[in-house]
C-alpha positions as CSV (number, residue, x, y, z in Angstrom):
1,M,-55.0,-179.1,32.0
2,S,-54.0,-176.9,29.2
3,I,-55.5,-173.4,29.1
4,L,-55.8,-171.6,25.7
5,N,-57.6,-168.6,24.5
6,P,-60.0,-169.1,21.5
7,S,-57.5,-167.8,19.0
8,Q,-54.8,-170.3,20.2
9,A,-57.4,-173.1,20.2
10,R,-58.5,-172.2,16.6
11,K,-54.9,-172.3,15.3
12,T,-54.1,-175.7,16.8
13,F,-57.6,-177.2,16.7
14,Y,-56.7,-180.5,14.9
15,Q,-53.7,-181.0,17.2
16,L,-55.9,-180.4,20.2
17,L,-58.3,-183.1,19.0
18,K,-55.4,-185.6,18.7
19,D,-54.0,-184.6,22.1
20,V,-57.2,-184.9,24.1
21,N,-57.9,-188.3,22.5
22,K,-54.3,-189.5,23.1
23,T,-53.8,-188.2,26.6
24,S,-57.4,-187.9,28.0
25,E,-56.3,-184.5,29.3
26,P,-59.0,-181.9,28.9
27,V,-58.3,-178.5,27.3
28,Y,-59.8,-175.4,28.9
29,I,-60.6,-172.6,26.4
30,S,-60.6,-169.4,28.3
31,G,-62.7,-166.6,26.8
32,K,-63.5,-163.1,27.9
33,N,-66.8,-164.2,29.6
34,E,-68.7,-167.4,30.3
35,E,-70.3,-167.4,26.9
36,S,-67.0,-167.8,25.2
37,E,-65.5,-170.4,27.5
38,A,-65.4,-174.2,27.0
39,V,-63.7,-177.4,27.9
40,M,-62.6,-179.9,25.2
41,V,-62.6,-183.6,26.1
42,S,-62.4,-186.7,24.0
43,K,-65.6,-188.5,23.0
44,K,-64.5,-191.5,25.1
45,D,-64.1,-189.4,28.2
46,W,-67.4,-187.6,27.5
47,D,-69.2,-190.9,27.2
48,A,-67.7,-192.1,30.5
49,I,-68.8,-188.8,32.2
50,Q,-72.3,-189.2,30.9
51,E,-72.5,-192.9,32.1
52,T,-71.2,-191.9,35.5
53,L,-73.8,-189.2,35.8
54,Y,-76.6,-191.6,34.7
55,L,-75.5,-194.2,37.2
56,Q,-75.5,-191.7,40.0
57,S,-78.8,-190.2,39.1
58,S,-80.5,-193.6,38.8
59,G,-79.2,-194.8,42.1
60,V,-77.1,-197.6,40.7
61,A,-73.9,-196.0,42.0
62,D,-75.3,-196.0,45.6
63,V,-76.1,-199.7,45.4
64,I,-72.6,-200.5,44.1
65,Q,-71.0,-198.4,46.9
66,Q,-73.2,-200.1,49.5
67,R,-72.3,-203.6,48.3
68,E,-68.6,-202.6,48.3
69,Q,-68.8,-201.4,51.9
70,E,-70.6,-204.6,53.0
71,N,-68.0,-206.7,51.2
72,E,-70.9,-208.5,49.6
73,F,-69.7,-210.6,46.7
74,V,-72.3,-211.2,44.0
75,A,-71.5,-213.1,40.9
76,L,-72.1,-211.1,37.7
77,E,-74.5,-213.6,36.3
78,D,-76.6,-213.4,39.6
79,I,-77.2,-209.7,39.4
80,D,-80.8,-208.6,38.5
81,W,-79.9,-205.6,36.4
82,D,-83.6,-204.5,36.1
83,T,-83.9,-204.0,39.9
84,L,-80.6,-202.4,40.7
């Protein structure tokens, strides 16, 4: 992960946007305190993070993990998505 201060990030902002989208590598912007720190990620990666958090919070990830451990094969069309 690249680490830049806010001035460096400002100077190379458009290149950083291209880089995080091309490589999926986040960029850490290190400020003087927590209020001036951030992490830049691509929209695609952000959406994936949000989806993962949702699946974990709703219990779907636990069901998937349980079925993987049981080696239980379920055809995609047989899954009742409303009761997962």
